[in-house]
N, C-alpha and C positions, 0 to 999 in steps of 0.2 A: 864537393859533390853530394847530392843528397840522394835518399833511397825514397822514391815515391810509394806511397801507398797503394796496395793492389786490392782490389775485389775478388778474391780468391774464393773459389767452388771447388771442394773436393767431396766426391762420390765414391762412397764405398759400402758394399752390403746393402745396396738399395737406398741408401740414405744420403742426401746432400746437406753439406755443412756450408753456409756461407759466412766469411770472416773478411773483414778489412785488415791488412796486414802489412808490414813492411819487412816482415822475416819469417820465412817457413822453412823446415829442414825436413829432410826424409831419409832415413835411414834403416839398413838392414838391422833387426834386432832392437833392443831397447836400452837406453843409455840410463846410468844408475846416477842418482843425485850423488855427486863426490865433489869434494873442495879441490879447487885448481883450474887450471885452463884446458887441460887434455880431457876429453870426455871417457868415461870408462863403460865398458859392456861386459857382461857376463859371458856373452856367447854372441857368434856372428852365424850360428847353424840353427837359430830358433824356429826359422821358417816364417817370422813376422816382420812386416813392414811397419815401421813406426814414424808417424807423421807429428811433427812438431809445429804448432802455428801459434805465434805471438800476437797478441793484440795490442802490445805496447806501442803507441803511435807517436807520442810526443817525445822530445828529446829526455826530459825528466823520467818518463816511463822506461825509456830505452836504457838509461843510466841505472835505473833500478833494476831492470831486468839484468843488466851486465853484472851487477853487484850480488844479484841472486843466483846467477849462474856460477860466478866465482867461489860464492859460499856454499853452493851445494843445495840451494832452495829454490832454484827456478821453476821446476814444476809444482811448487806450492803456491804459485802466486795465482790471483784469480784472472788474470790476463793471458795465461799460458794454457793451451790445451794440448793434448796428444792423443792420438787415435793409434790403435794397434790393429792390423789386418793383414791379408795375404795379398790385396792388390787395391788399387784406387785410381781414380782418374782425376788429374788436376786441370782446371781451366780458369781463365781470368777473364771477367768480363770484358767485352769491347776489345780484345786483343787476340790476335791470332799467333803471336810469338812473343817470347820474354827472354831474356837474358838471365841465364841460371849459372851456378858454380857446380861443376861435378869433379870431386877429388882435385879441388884447387884450380881448376881449368874453367875459363868463362866461355860458355857455349850458348848458342841460340837454339831455344826449344821451340818447336811447332805446338801449337795447342789446339785440342786437349791432348794432354801428355798422359798416357797410360803407364802405370807401374805396377810391377808385380814382383813376388819373390818366389824363385825356384830353389827349394831347400836342397842343400848340399850338391848344387850345380857347378860350383867353382872347383876345377881341378886344379892341384897344386902340384907342381914338380919340384922334386928335391933330390938332391945326390943320395945315393945309397951309402948306407954307414957301412964300416968294414966288417960288420957282424952278418950282414945278409948277403 
């Protein structure tokens, strides 16, 4: 199965960026460059949404990006950009839906797709400790 390149438009803070890409990721907070397969974040409560957009289009470029990711140097490549903001809109030219992965599940997203961060909006339930 191949991953077709998409003509991605990302609008944030009244600025639109257009990129041809096979890989884009959007995450709460910012990933630190670290060695290994599991991405590392300092915080999930920063109030920032980070977009990572790869311009690695060929198989050789994708392999180079994978090596860069595993060695903790992906953001240092000239074909990888990241944007930090509180909200953005994602669109793909000539498409009204795309398949996307959210927490490991494949879903169909209607476009344009608006994303925003609501700082500290997630409520976590946990058992009370015996001390309380």
